[in-house]
N, C-alpha and C positions, 0 to 999 in steps of 0.2 A: 658647170651645168648649163645645158641649153635652155633657151627661152621656153620651148615646148615642155621640157621636163619640169621646169619651175612652175609653169601653169598647171600641169597635171598634179604635181605635189601639193599645190595650194588648194586645188579642188578637193583632193582627198582629205587634206587636213580640215577643210571647211565642213566636210560631211561628218567625219568622225576620226579620232586618232587611231592609228593602227595598233592592234594588240601586240604586246611583246612576245618573244619566243618563250612559251611555257616550258620548254625542255631545258632552258638555261638554268644553271644552278644559282645564278646571281639574281634571278627574277624576284621582284618585290612581292611579298605576301602580306596584304592588308589584314587578313584574318589572323595570321600568325602573330603579327605585331600587336594587334589589339588584344589577343589572348595573353601574350606575354605582359603587356602593359596592365591588363586587368589583374593578373597574378601579383605583379609588383605592387599595385595599388592595395589589394587586399592584405598583402603582407605588411605594408606600411601602416595601414589602419589598425591591424591587429597589434602591431608593436606599440603604436601610440596609445591604444586603449589599455593594454596590459600595464604600461608604465603609468598612465594617468590614474588607474585604479589600484596601483601598487601590487598587481599580480606579478609583474617583473620589477624587482627592486632597483636594478641598475639604471640610473638616470631618472628615476621616477619623480623625484622632487622637482628637478629642473623642468621636465615635460609638463607637469601639472602647473608650475608657476607660470610658464610661458603661455600655455593655453588659457588659463584663467586671466592673466594680465591682458592678453589680446582681446579676449571676449569682453572684459570690462571696458577696455578702450573703445571697442566697437559699439557695444549696446549697454554700457553702464548707466547712461542717463535715462531718465524717465521718458518713455515714448510720447511724442506729441503728434497730434492729428489735426489736419486742416481740411476744410470742405464746408458743405452746407451745415449750418449750426444745428438744426434739428437732428440730422443724421449723425454728426460727430458726437452730440450729447448722448444719443442712444448707444453708439459704439463705445464711448468712454464708460458708460455703465456696464456694458458687456466686458470691457477690459477688466473691471473689478471682479466680476463674477468668474471670468475665465482665468484669473490670475495672470494676465498678460504681462504686467509690469515685471514679474519675476521670470516669466518664460522668455522674455527678450534676451536676457543674459544666458539662461540655461540653453536655449536654442543656439545661441552664438557659440557656446562651449562645445556643443555637439558638432556644429559646422566646422569649428577649429580642429576637432579631432578627426573628422572624416572628409572635409573639403566639399561637402554637399549636405543638403538638408531637404528632407521630404516631410511636409507638414500636412496632416489629415484633419479635415473638418467633418463633424458628424452631428446629427441631431440626437440629443439625449432624451431619455425617458421623461425627464423633468420638464421637457418642452423648451430647453435652452440649446445653444450650440456649443459643442465641445471642441477642444483643440488638443492635438497630440502630435509629437514628433516621432518619426519612424526611423530609428538608427539603421544605417546600412549594415553595420556589423551584426545586427540581429535578424533583419528581414531579408538581406541579400536581394533587394528588389531589382527588377529589370525595367528599363524605361520604355514608355510607349510614346510614339510620335504621331503628329498629325501629318497631313499631306505636304505641309510646308517645312517639315523637319523640326518642328518645335515640340518640346516635351509637353504632352497633355495628360499623362498619367503614368502609373507604375503597376507592375504585377509582381507577385511573389508567391512562393509555394506554401500551401497549407496541407493538412492531412486530407482535406476535401478537394484538393486540386489547386489550380492557380486562382488567386484572388486579385482582382483588379480594382484600382481606385482612379477615377478621372476627375478633372476639373468640373465643377467648382469645389469638389470635396478634397482636392489635392492642390497644394502650392509647392513648387519645387525651386530650390536654389542650388547653384553650383558655383564654386569660386573660380574654377578653371575656364568656364565657358567653352568647354570642349564637347560636352555631351551632344549638343544640337548639331555639331559638325561631323563627328566621327563615331556616333553610336555610343557604345559602352566604354570607350576609351576615357579614362578619368585620371587626372593628375592629382596626387595627394596634397593635403594641406601643407602650409609652409613649415610647420614644425617637423614634418617628415624629413625635410632636407637637413635638419639639424641633428638627427638622431645619432649619427656616427660621432660627431663632435661632443654631444652631450654624454654619450657612454664613455668616450675616451677621457673627458674631464672627470667623470666619476671614478674611473679606474685610477687615474693619476693622483687624484686627491686622496684616495684610500692608500695608495702607495706612499705618498708623502707622509700621511699620518703614521704609517707603519715604520717608515724611516725615522721619524721623530721619536717613536716609541722605543726603537732600538738604540739610536745614537745621539739624540738631542740632550739627554741628561748627562751631567759630568759623572765620571766613573773613577773610583779610587784605583790607583795604579801603583803596584810595588815593583820597583826596578832594582835589580841586584847587579853589582859589578863583577861578580864571580860566577862563572858558569856552573861550578860544582854546587853552588848554593841554590840554584834555580829550582831543582826538584824538591829539596826539603822545604823551601819557602812555599811552593805550590801546595805541598801536602799540608802545611800548617794552615794556609788560607782555606783549603777545601775540607779540613777537619780530619785528615788522615794523620797517622803517626809520622813524626818528622823523618824517621828512617825508612819510610815506605812499607813497613811491615803491616800485619793485620791490624784493623781498627780496634781500639780498646775503649772501655767505658769513659776513660778520661779524655779522649780526643773530641774536640769540638770544632765546628766550622767557625772560622773567624768572622765576626760581625763588626760593622762600622761602629766606632765608639769604644771598642774594647782595646785593651793594651796589647801590643805586639812587640816582641824583642827580636831584632834582626841584626845581622852583621854586614856592614858595607851595603846597606839597602836604603833606598829613598822612597818615601811614600808621598804621592802627589795626585792631584785630580787631573784627568785628561778628558778631552772631548774630541769626537771625530770631526774631521774637516767636511762641512756640509755645503761647500761651495757648489757642488753639483746639483743641489736642490734648486738653484736659480734657474737651471734649464727646465725643470718641471714647472716652476712658477711661470716662466715665459711661455711655455707650450700651452699651459692652461689659459693664460691671458689671451694668446692669439686665437685659440679655439673659441673663447668667450666672445671675442670681437667678431669672429665669423658668424656665430649664432646671432649676435645682436644685429648684424647687417641683414641676415636672411629673415629674421623673424620680427624685427622692430622692437625687441625686448631691450631696454636700455642697458648698455654696458656698465653704467654706474651702479646698477643693482647687483652685478656680479663683482665688480671691483670699485667700491666707493672711493678708494684712494685715487682713482683716475679723474675724479670730478674736480675740475679747476674752478676758479672764481667765476669764469665766464659761462660755465655749464650750469645755468640757472634752471629752476623748475619750469619756467616758460619754454626754454629750449627743449627740455626733455619731453614735455607734453606735446610740443610742436612736432618733434621727431616721431613720437609714437602715433600721433594722429595722421601724419603723412604716410606712415608705413601701413596704416589700416584703412585708408580712405576708400579704396575700391571695395573692400569687404563691407564697410559701413553702407556704401551706396547699395550694394546687393541686398543687405538686410532691410534697408528702408524700402526697397522695391518689393521684397518678400512680404513685409507687414502691410504695405499698401495693397498688394494683391489679396492678402488674407482679409482685409477689411472690405474690399470690393466683393469678395466671394461670400462673406458673412451677409452682406446686403442682399445678394442674389438668393441665398438659401433662406434667409428670413422672409423675403418677399414671397418666395415660392411656398413655404410651409406654413407661415404664420400670417400671411396676408398683409405684411408690413408695406410701407411706402417709402423705404429708404432710398435715398438718391446717391448713387456711387460716383456721379460726375464731380470731378474736382477733388476727390479724396486723395490725400497724400500723407503718408506717415514719415516722420523724421526721428532720428536717434541723435539728439544733440550731444556734442562733446562736452562732458561734464568735468570741469576742473576749475579751481580758482584762477589759474593762469589763463584759461580759455575765456572766462567771464571778464577778466581784466582786459584781455586783448580786445574783446567785443566793445567794451566801454570806451577804451582809449581810441579805438578806430572809428566808431559810429556815433558816439555821443556828440562830438563836434559837428557832425553832419546834421544831427537833430537840432542842435542849438542854432545852426545856420539855416534851418528850415529846408535843408536839401533832401531829407527823408522824413517821413512822418514818425510820430511817437509809436504808433501801432506797429509799423514795420520794424522798428527797433525792438519793441517788446516781443515780437514774434521770433526774433533771433535768440532771445534769452531762454535757456532751458527751463522746463517745468513751470512756465508762466503762461497763463491763458490771457491773451492780449485783451479780449473783450471784457473779461471779468476784471482785469486790472484797470482798464480805462474807466469802467463803472465805479470801481472803488475810489480811484483818484477823483472822479467827479463828485462822489458822495463826500469825500474828505474835504474837498475845496468848498462844497456847499456848506458843510459843517463849520469850516473856518470862517466863511463869510457871515454865517448866522451868528457865530460867536462874537465876531467883531461888531456886528450890528447891535447885539445885545449889550455888549460892553459900552458902546457909544450911547445907547438909550439910557443905560443906568447912570452914566456920567452926566448926561443932560438932566435927568430927573433929580439927581443929587444937587446940581447947580441951581435948579429951579427952587428946590426946598430951601437952600441957603438964602436965595434972594427973598423968598417969602418971609 
């Protein structure tokens, strides 16, 4: 390519990219891809919902266990709130009235089923602020964007036409982070990628159960050395006359425990060779491992026998927390924005003076292993005065650091007062003895 052609091409590319040939069969269609992706997403969400609510039985138990386990790992701890004390105290009172502590887990379950979450705030007739999640499977909402491409609201169809909800009355969460980049294109939640393996495990476990039902029990077996005696013996066992003629009243089907007279016949128990079942077991185990990797659901809950001495509760909790860290961050940002929007609505409608600056909600990782890890890691730093007691208390779940420091101070004051009283009593007694 000549220098002139390179310069010309650079100028054209700087202005705008040249449009592709629209007559070509291989041309990329963004609209078609987004439509197909949307259909796949809705199909996946429908399948997860039907299994979770046992509308579809196949794989229902596993889907519900994975969704509930991940939601508990993400939002199972009591939500904590930091910020200006007056504002956080009012918000914590609202948490109680709005049943927020329960909704953190319930909203996480919905997000785990759909990969997204739209939460609506509204002013109730009682003069309080209500909170409700809008399932995509029910509302089929469309996203509304501001000029910067950020989701600012949703719209969905009603009998009266399209109904729209915008911020601050709407807070939106997506796990995939794709909505703001590519419109309605949406990636399903993680459990969607496990559905094929979950269904196959269910099928193979039922097949295994049926194999056991047919072949696992020992079976009485009569073996004759003479071919001519085979048919009479079968007639005796089945209750037909020995000569194969019409059944009479005296003919009975042979039962285990009854006497039987035979000639050159051996009675023994036999059992089918079930070595092929090992392949079923291995296939189920491999699929369970795939599900564990994709979802963060511990393989040890599928196969407890795989748990070695090194697979401690701390390691299991650590793996689960690592698998859900991004989702937990997303839910913390969701609840932080909900609190900020509650402040805005309360200030607007009720003349409050709530300060949203510095507000942040956290969903602590609740487990004995997690608390032990915090203590082992940070308590030496407290003892060495590298971090403050208050900072350490803020890390512990369900503990209000200010309230706890006040209680510690009161207890220490009480201990000092008790020691002083004890000393005074001792001194008084000594003086009485001297007198």
